[in-house]
Each structure stands twice: as structure tokens, then as C-alpha cells.
C-alpha positions as a Markdown table, in Angstrom:
| # | Residue | x | y | z |
|---|---|---|---|---|
| 1 | Met | 5.9 | 8.7 | 3.0 |
| 2 | Ala | 2.9 | 8.4 | 0.6 |
| 3 | Glu | 5.1 | 9.2 | -2.4 |
| 4 | Arg | 7.5 | 6.5 | -1.4 |
| 5 | Leu | 4.7 | 4.0 | -1.0 |
| 6 | Val | 3.2 | 4.8 | -4.3 |
| 7 | Gly | 6.6 | 4.7 | -6.0 |
| 8 | Asp | 7.4 | 1.3 | -4.5 |
| 9 | Met | 4.0 | -0.1 | -5.4 |
| 10 | Gln | 4.5 | 1.0 | -9.0 |
| 11 | Arg | 8.0 | -0.5 | -9.1 |
| 12 | Val | 6.6 | -3.9 | -8.4 |
| 13 | Gly | 3.7 | -3.8 | -10.8 |
| 14 | Phe | 0.8 | -1.9 | -9.3 |
| 15 | Arg | -0.7 | 0.5 | -11.9 |
| 16 | Met | -1.1 | 4.2 | -11.1 |
| 17 | Ala | -4.7 | 4.2 | -12.4 |
| 18 | Asp | -5.6 | 1.6 | -9.8 |
| 19 | Met | -4.0 | 3.4 | -6.8 |
| 20 | Pro | -7.2 | 5.0 | -5.3 |
| 21 | Gly | -8.7 | 1.5 | -4.9 |
| 22 | His | -5.4 | 0.1 | -3.6 |
| 23 | Ile | -5.2 | 2.9 | -1.0 |
| 24 | Glu | -8.7 | 2.2 | 0.1 |
| 25 | Gly | -7.9 | -1.4 | 0.5 |
| 26 | Leu | -4.8 | -0.6 | 2.6 |
| 27 | Thr | -6.7 | 1.7 | 4.9 |
| 28 | Ala | -9.4 | -1.0 | 5.3 |
| 29 | Gly | -6.8 | -3.4 | 6.5 |
| 30 | Tyr | -6.3 | -5.6 | 3.5 |
| 31 | Val | -2.9 | -7.0 | 2.5 |
| 32 | Leu | -2.1 | -6.2 | -1.2 |
| 33 | Ala | 0.1 | -8.6 | -3.1 |
| 34 | Ser | 1.7 | -7.9 | -6.5 |
| 35 | Glu | 2.1 | -10.6 | -9.1 |
| 36 | Glu | 5.9 | -10.6 | -8.2 |
| 37 | Gly | 5.0 | -11.6 | -4.6 |
| 38 | Tyr | 5.6 | -8.3 | -2.9 |
| 39 | Glu | 3.1 | -7.5 | -0.2 |
| 40 | Phe | 1.9 | -4.2 | 1.3 |
| 41 | Arg | -0.1 | -3.6 | 4.4 |
| 42 | Val | -0.7 | -0.9 | 7.0 |
| 43 | Ile | 0.3 | -1.5 | 10.6 |
| 44 | Ala | -0.4 | 0.6 | 13.6 |
| 45 | Asn | 2.4 | 2.8 | 14.8 |
| 46 | Pro | 2.8 | 2.3 | 18.5 |
| 47 | Glu | 4.3 | 5.8 | 18.8 |
| 48 | Cys | 1.0 | 7.4 | 17.7 |
| 49 | Arg | -2.1 | 7.5 | 19.8 |
| 50 | Ala | -5.5 | 8.6 | 18.6 |
């Protein structure tokens, strides 16, 4: 899943060099938006319980 996420983020303009910061932002709950208007966010999976 992570490879797909990174690939899709690169496709819409996110730079590979910035990925560590973007991943931190996603795990902190931020919504990331590309200049093209694509948004990425993390949502809880109701099938998983901690």
C-alpha cells in the first residue's frame, strides 16, 4: 500500500525528496493537497482495532 501511495503522490506533483515530511504530516492527521488539487489523508480503518 505504501508503494502505491508514494507513486500516486509523485504522479500528482509531490516530490520524492519531500516524502518523509509528507508521511509525517499524514500520520499526524493533516490533509495534503497538491497544486493540481488532489488531496491525501489518512482515515481509520474500521476493520482494525488497536
